[in-house]
MARLUM-455472 format. One line per 10 residues: number of its first residue (from 1); their letters; for each residue x, y, z of C-alpha. Coordinates in Angstrom, 1 decimal. Layout:
# MARLUM-455472
NUM = A = X:Y:Z | ...
***
This chain:
# MARLUM-455472
1 = MAMRMRTHWR = 135.5:193.5:181.3 | 137.2:193.5:177.8 | 140.5:193.8:179.5 | 139.7:190.9:182.0 | 138.4:188.8:178.6 | 141.6:189.5:176.9 | 143.8:188.6:179.9 | 141.9:185.1:180.3 | 141.9:184.3:176.5 | 145.8:185.0:176.7
11 = AVSGFILVAG = 146.0:182.8:179.6 | 144.1:179.9:177.9 | 145.8:180.5:174.7 | 149.1:180.4:176.5 | 148.4:176.9:178.1 | 147.1:175.6:174.9 | 150.3:176.7:172.9 | 152.7:175.2:175.6 | 150.7:171.9:175.4 | 150.6:171.9:171.8
21 = GISLLGTGCS = 154.4:172.7:172.0 | 154.9:169.7:174.3 | 152.8:167.6:171.8 | 155.1:168.7:168.8 | 158.3:167.8:170.6 | 156.8:164.4:171.6 | 155.8:163.7:167.8 | 159.1:165.1:166.4 | 159.7:168.2:164.2 | 162.0:166.4:162.1
31 = TIQRARQAQD = 159.3:163.7:161.4 | 157.1:166.7:160.0 | 159.9:168.0:158.1 | 160.6:164.7:156.4 | 157.1:164.4:155.5 | 156.8:168.0:153.9 | 159.9:167.1:152.0 | 158.4:163.7:150.7 | 155.6:166.0:149.2 | 157.7:167.9:147.2
41 = ASRAPRGERT = 158.0:165.9:143.9 | 160.9:167.9:142.5 | 162.9:166.3:145.4 | 162.2:162.8:144.6 | 165.2:160.3:144.7 | 165.9:157.7:142.1 | 163.4:155.0:141.6 | 160.7:157.5:142.6 | 161.2:159.4:139.2 | 162.2:158.0:136.0
51 = VLAAEIGIGS = 166.2:158.4:136.0 | 167.9:160.1:133.1 | 170.9:158.2:131.5 | 173.3:160.9:131.9 | 172.3:161.5:135.4 | 173.8:157.8:136.0 | 176.8:158.5:133.7 | 175.7:156.2:130.9 | 175.9:157.6:127.5 | 177.2:156.3:123.9
61 = NTVLTVEEAV = 180.7:155.8:124.7 | 179.9:153.7:128.2 | 180.5:150.0:128.1 | 178.4:148.1:130.4 | 179.3:144.9:132.1 | 176.6:142.7:133.6 | 177.7:143.6:137.2 | 177.5:147.2:136.4 | 174.1:146.7:134.7 | 172.8:144.9:138.0
71 = RLALECHPSV = 174.2:147.6:140.2 | 172.4:150.3:138.5 | 169.2:148.3:138.3 | 169.3:148.1:142.1 | 169.9:151.8:142.3 | 167.3:152.9:139.8 | 164.4:150.5:139.4 | 161.1:151.7:140.8 | 160.2:148.1:142.2 | 163.2:148.3:144.6
81 = VQARQELEAA = 162.1:151.6:145.8 | 158.3:150.6:146.4 | 159.5:147.7:148.3 | 161.9:149.7:150.4 | 159.0:152.1:151.1 | 156.8:149.2:152.1 | 159.6:148.0:154.8 | 159.5:151.6:155.9 | 155.7:151.5:156.4 | 155.8:148.1:158.2
91 = TAQAQSAVSA = 158.7:149.4:160.5 | 156.5:152.3:161.5 | 153.4:150.0:162.0 | 155.5:147.8:164.2 | 156.7:151.1:166.4 | 153.0:152.0:166.5 | 151.8:148.6:167.7 | 155.0:148.8:170.5 | 153.8:152.0:171.6 | 150.7:150.5:173.3
101 = YWPGVDVSAG = 153.2:149.4:175.9 | 153.6:153.2:176.8 | 151.5:155.3:179.1 | 149.7:158.0:177.2 | 149.8:161.5:178.3 | 147.0:164.0:177.4 | 147.0:167.5:178.1 | 143.8:169.9:177.3 | 142.6:173.5:178.3 | 139.1:175.1:177.5
111 = YSRRTSNTAG = 137.2:178.1:178.1 | 133.4:178.9:177.8 | 131.1:181.8:178.5 | 127.4:180.9:179.0 | 124.2:182.0:180.9 | 122.8:179.8:183.5 | 119.0:179.7:184.4 | 117.6:178.2:187.4 | 114.2:177.4:188.7 | 114.1:180.6:190.9
121 = APSGNHAGDS = 115.4:182.8:188.3 | 114.2:181.3:184.8 | 114.8:184.4:182.7 | 118.3:185.4:184.0 | 120.7:186.4:181.5 | 123.9:186.8:183.4 | 126.8:185.2:181.6 | 129.5:183.5:183.5 | 133.3:182.8:182.5 | 134.3:179.0:183.0
131 = YSASVGLDVL = 138.1:178.0:182.6 | 139.5:174.4:182.7 | 142.9:172.7:182.2 | 144.1:169.3:182.8 | 147.0:166.6:182.5 | 145.8:163.0:182.1 | 147.7:159.7:182.3 | 146.4:156.3:180.9 | 148.3:153.3:181.2 | 147.5:149.4:180.3
141 = IYDFGKTPAT = 147.6:147.0:183.1 | 146.8:143.7:181.5 | 144.9:142.8:178.5 | 145.4:138.7:178.6 | 148.1:138.9:175.9 | 146.3:140.9:173.0 | 148.7:143.6:173.1 | 152.0:141.4:172.8 | 150.0:139.1:170.2 | 149.5:142.7:168.1
151 = VRQACERRLA = 153.1:143.3:168.7 | 154.4:140.1:167.6 | 152.2:140.4:164.5 | 153.6:143.9:163.4 | 157.2:142.8:164.2 | 156.6:139.8:161.8 | 155.0:141.6:159.2 | 158.2:144.0:159.4 | 160.2:140.9:158.8 | 158.0:140.1:155.8
161 = AEESLRAARN = 158.6:143.4:154.3 | 162.3:143.1:155.1 | 162.4:139.8:152.9 | 160.0:141.2:150.3 | 162.4:143.8:150.0 | 165.1:141.3:149.4 | 162.8:139.6:147.0 | 162.2:142.7:145.0 | 166.0:143.1:144.8 | 166.2:139.2:143.9
171 = DVVYRARTAF = 163.8:139.8:141.0 | 165.3:142.8:139.7 | 168.8:141.2:139.6 | 167.5:138.4:137.4 | 165.6:140.6:135.0 | 168.8:142.9:134.5 | 171.0:139.7:133.9 | 168.5:137.8:131.7 | 168.1:141.1:129.8 | 171.8:141.9:129.5
181 = FEVCRARELL = 172.4:138.3:128.2 | 169.5:138.8:125.7 | 171.2:142.2:124.4 | 174.5:139.9:123.9 | 172.7:137.2:122.3 | 171.0:139.5:120.1 | 174.1:141.4:119.0 | 176.1:138.0:118.4 | 173.3:136.7:116.2 | 173.5:140.2:114.4
191 = QVAEESVRQF = 177.0:139.6:113.8 | 176.2:136.0:112.5 | 173.5:137.7:110.1 | 175.9:140.3:108.7 | 178.4:137.5:108.1 | 176.0:135.6:106.2 | 175.2:138.5:103.8 | 178.9:139.2:103.4 | 179.4:135.4:102.3 | 176.3:135.5:100.1
201 = QTHLAQVRAF = 177.5:138.8:98.5 | 180.8:137.3:97.8 | 179.3:134.1:96.2 | 177.1:136.4:94.1 | 179.9:138.4:92.8 | 181.7:135.1:92.3 | 178.6:133.8:90.1 | 178.2:137.0:88.3 | 181.9:136.6:87.0 | 181.4:133.1:86.0
211 = AEVGTRMRYD = 178.5:133.9:84.0 | 180.1:136.8:82.4 | 182.7:134.5:81.0 | 179.6:131.7:80.0 | 180.6:129.1:82.7 | 177.4:129.6:84.5 | 173.7:129.9:83.8 | 171.4:132.9:84.4 | 169.8:130.8:86.9 | 172.9:130.7:88.9
221 = VTKAEVDVGN = 173.0:134.6:89.2 | 169.3:135.0:90.1 | 169.5:132.1:92.7 | 172.4:134.0:94.2 | 170.6:137.3:94.2 | 167.7:135.6:95.9 | 169.9:134.2:98.7 | 171.4:137.7:99.2 | 167.6:139.3:99.7 | 167.0:136.5:102.1
231 = AQLARIDASG = 170.2:137.1:104.0 | 169.3:140.8:104.2 | 165.9:140.1:105.3 | 167.5:137.8:108.3 | 169.8:140.9:109.0 | 166.9:143.2:109.2 | 165.0:141.0:111.8 | 168.3:140.5:113.8 | 168.8:144.1:114.0 | 165.5:144.8:115.2
241 = NLALARAALA = 165.5:142.2:117.8 | 168.7:143.9:119.0 | 166.9:147.2:119.3 | 164.1:145.5:121.3 | 166.4:143.6:123.6 | 168.6:146.9:124.2 | 165.2:148.6:125.2 | 164.4:145.9:127.4 | 167.8:146.1:129.2 | 167.2:149.9:129.7
251 = RAMGLAEEPG = 164.1:149.1:131.5 | 165.5:146.6:133.6 | 167.9:148.9:134.8 | 164.9:151.5:135.6 | 165.6:154.0:132.4 | 163.0:155.3:129.9 | 165.8:155.9:127.2 | 168.6:153.9:125.2 | 171.6:156.2:124.8 | 173.6:153.6:122.9
261 = FGIQSGAPAP = 175.9:152.1:125.5 | 178.2:149.4:124.6 | 178.1:145.9:125.9 | 181.0:143.9:127.2 | 179.9:140.1:127.6 | 181.9:137.6:129.5 | 182.4:133.7:129.3 | 180.0:131.7:131.2 | 181.3:130.6:134.4 | 181.1:126.8:135.2
271 = YRTTALEAMA = 178.3:126.0:137.7 | 177.2:122.6:139.2 | 174.6:121.9:141.7 | 171.8:119.2:142.1 | 168.0:119.8:142.6 | 168.3:118.8:146.4 | 171.4:120.8:147.0 | 169.9:123.9:145.5 | 166.3:123.2:147.3 | 168.0:123.0:150.5
281 = VARGRHPELL = 169.7:126.4:150.0 | 166.7:127.9:148.7 | 164.4:126.8:152.1 | 167.1:128.8:154.1 | 167.6:131.8:151.8 | 165.0:132.5:149.1 | 163.6:135.9:150.1 | 159.9:135.3:149.0 | 159.8:131.9:150.9 | 161.0:133.6:154.2
291 = ALRARERAAS = 158.4:136.5:153.7 | 155.8:133.7:153.5 | 156.9:132.1:156.6 | 157.3:135.5:158.3 | 153.5:136.2:157.2 | 152.6:132.8:158.7 | 154.0:133.6:162.0 | 152.1:136.9:161.8 | 148.8:135.2:161.2 | 149.5:132.7:164.0
301 = AAVDAAIAGM = 149.9:135.9:166.4 | 146.6:137.3:164.8 | 145.0:134.0:166.1 | 146.4:135.2:169.8 | 145.4:138.4:169.3 | 141.8:137.6:168.2 | 141.6:134.9:171.3 | 142.7:137.8:173.7 | 140.0:140.1:172.5 | 137.4:137.9:173.9
311 = YPSLRAGGEY = 138.8:138.6:177.4 | 138.6:141.7:179.4 | 141.1:144.5:179.4 | 142.4:146.2:182.7 | 143.7:150.0:182.6 | 144.6:152.6:185.3 | 145.3:156.2:185.1 | 144.9:159.7:186.5 | 144.1:163.4:186.0 | 145.1:166.7:187.3
321 = GWGGARFPLT = 143.0:169.2:186.4 | 142.4:173.0:186.9 | 139.0:174.6:186.5 | 136.8:177.5:187.9 | 134.9:180.7:186.6 | 138.4:183.0:187.8 | 141.7:182.9:188.3 | 143.6:181.2:190.2 | 141.7:177.9:189.1 | 140.9:175.0:191.4
331 = LNWSLFARAA = 142.9:172.0:191.5 | 141.6:168.7:191.4 | 142.9:165.1:190.9 | 141.5:161.8:190.1 | 142.7:158.1:189.9 | 141.0:155.2:188.1 | 141.0:151.5:187.7 | 138.9:150.2:184.8 | 138.0:146.8:183.8 | 136.3:146.4:180.3
341 = ASLFTGWRET = 134.6:143.3:178.6 | 131.7:142.9:176.1 | 129.1:140.8:177.4 | 127.4:140.0:173.8 | 128.4:141.5:170.4 | 126.6:139.2:168.2 | 129.3:136.5:167.9 | 131.6:139.1:166.4 | 134.6:138.0:168.5 | 134.3:134.2:167.7
351 = ARVDEAVAGL = 133.9:135.0:164.1 | 137.1:137.2:164.2 | 139.1:134.1:165.9 | 137.6:132.1:163.0 | 138.8:134.4:160.4 | 142.4:134.7:162.0 | 142.5:130.7:161.9 | 141.5:130.7:158.2 | 144.0:133.3:157.7 | 146.9:130.9:159.2
361 = RAARANVAAR = 145.8:128.1:157.4 | 145.8:130.1:154.1 | 149.5:131.3:155.0 | 150.8:127.8:155.6 | 149.3:127.0:152.3 | 151.0:129.7:150.5 | 154.4:128.6:151.9 | 153.9:125.0:150.5 | 152.9:126.5:147.3 | 155.8:128.6:147.0
371 = EQQIYFELCG = 158.2:126.0:147.9 | 156.7:123.7:144.9 | 157.1:126.5:142.6 | 160.7:127.1:143.7 | 161.4:123.3:143.1 | 159.6:123.5:140.0 | 161.7:126.5:138.7 | 164.9:124.7:140.0 | 164.2:121.6:138.0 | 163.5:123.9:134.8
381 = GLASLDTARE = 166.7:125.7:135.4 | 168.8:122.7:135.7 | 167.3:120.9:132.8 | 167.9:124.2:130.7 | 171.7:124.4:132.2 | 172.3:120.3:131.2 | 170.8:121.3:127.7 | 172.8:124.5:127.1 | 175.9:122.7:128.2 | 175.5:119.6:125.9
391 = RQALTELIVR = 174.5:121.8:122.9 | 177.4:124.0:123.3 | 179.7:121.0:122.9 | 177.7:119.8:119.9 | 177.4:123.1:118.1 | 181.2:123.7:118.2 | 181.6:120.5:116.4 | 178.5:121.2:113.9 | 179.9:124.7:113.3 | 183.5:123.5:112.3
401 = EAEESLALVG = 181.8:120.9:110.1 | 179.7:123.3:108.5 | 182.9:125.4:107.8 | 184.3:122.6:106.2 | 181.5:121.6:104.2 | 181.0:125.3:102.8 | 184.6:125.6:101.7 | 184.3:121.9:100.1 | 181.1:122.8:98.2 | 182.9:126.2:97.3
411 = ERYKVGKASA = 185.9:124.6:95.6 | 183.7:122.1:93.9 | 181.3:124.6:92.5 | 184.2:126.8:91.1 | 185.2:123.7:88.9 | 181.6:123.1:88.0 | 181.1:120.1:90.3 | 178.5:121.6:92.8 | 175.1:123.4:92.2 | 174.1:126.7:93.2
421 = IEVTDAQVAL = 171.6:125.0:95.3 | 174.4:123.0:97.0 | 176.2:126.4:97.9 | 173.0:128.0:99.2 | 172.4:124.8:101.6 | 175.9:124.8:102.8 | 175.8:128.3:103.6 | 172.5:128.4:105.3 | 173.5:125.3:107.3 | 176.6:127.3:108.4
431 = TKARADQVKA = 174.5:130.3:109.4 | 172.2:128.2:111.6 | 175.0:126.2:113.4 | 176.6:129.5:114.1 | 173.3:131.1:115.3 | 172.7:127.7:117.6 | 176.2:128.0:118.9 | 175.3:131.7:120.0 | 171.9:130.7:121.4 | 173.7:127.8:123.5
441 = RFDHQTAVAQ = 176.0:129.9:125.0 | 173.7:132.3:126.2 | 171.2:129.7:127.0 | 173.5:128.7:129.7 | 174.0:132.0:131.0 | 170.2:132.7:131.3 | 169.9:129.1:133.1 | 172.4:130.0:135.7 | 170.6:133.2:136.4 | 167.5:131.3:136.5
451 = IQHAIGEGVP = 168.9:129.0:139.3 | 170.4:131.7:141.2 | 166.9:133.6:141.3 | 165.2:130.4:142.2 | 167.8:129.9:145.2 | 168.1:133.3:146.3 | 171.7:133.3:145.7 | 174.0:136.2:145.9 | 171.0:138.8:146.8 | 172.5:141.9:148.3
***
């Protein structure tokens, strides 16, 4: 008896193992392997973990250009990785939706041992074995367009996820560019502040020499010392702003450290466009707008799926089965065709249609709202670009005049025809003019980056 039980268990177990092996081959061993690798945090790629600067070749001797900063940001920033994985998930969901077109194949095996009491022998305790195994097939025949609508919905969501990935890259490029320009701006403003300190210190040394020979009052010396102190305070603030800007650039590139890399800035390239031309480009290129349009199409497919859900579905299938109390088991087969429909569900299906329609209308409104926001951003960027362009030309003139004014006041001060206040005012005016010139130049580059971001131009 025990030998027969073991033999039967081996037979059933073998069938189950074979069925499980077929199922495993169907799902794919490589898929399981990739899933296990993803669970290993030590093997996480860039973006799923914070990247070390040395890992990507950035150190104190590295000199970054804006193009290099953008490239590193696209490689290392977590938001790009998140969007890429959302695309992977949407792709898997689309594949899952398409699988509804394929027939389902199921295998099963079972064993049981039980007693059976009958009316003639109510107290019998004889135990009997029962074995079963089956292979089944189930296929969808027609469901009034519900499955095609569901597939279209999943495919449009995948397209939306693909555009969302481009939108994430667009955002990362914009943040990296603007952060790079902020570092360049802060660095040059620090240079302006340092030059101001040197000039005030030179003036202080000059005043002290004049005071020693009695040609200047003590007030002039005190005034010059105060001017040096104020210039040093401005330099400290500029140095702090530079440190903060460098940290912001490191974050924009996906780093959590700032190894002291250098910066190489270039001259701003000329950029010309109009609001109407830029908006026409944005309507066909901006990734967020394209993603919203894909979601609108997905919402329309959801309406089709909800309407189709109110109709019956037709399915067909068959099954081969083996069963009995002893081996060899008896073969049986069956075929079926089934139509299923819900007669009353408490208006659940009509509520689903209404919900889908509301989602479609909301998706359309999102497209309109984003178009308006893009137009607003374009107008702001173009206005900033025009302003920066005009300020650049004007600040160049102001700097030349301020330099001439300071030189003139300095000569007049040497011969006693100008006061210390006039020298201070001239130096402050020159420092401000140089700072305004720096700001205007990098406002131009930031405005161009803002326009390119609003258009979706140059997104890899």
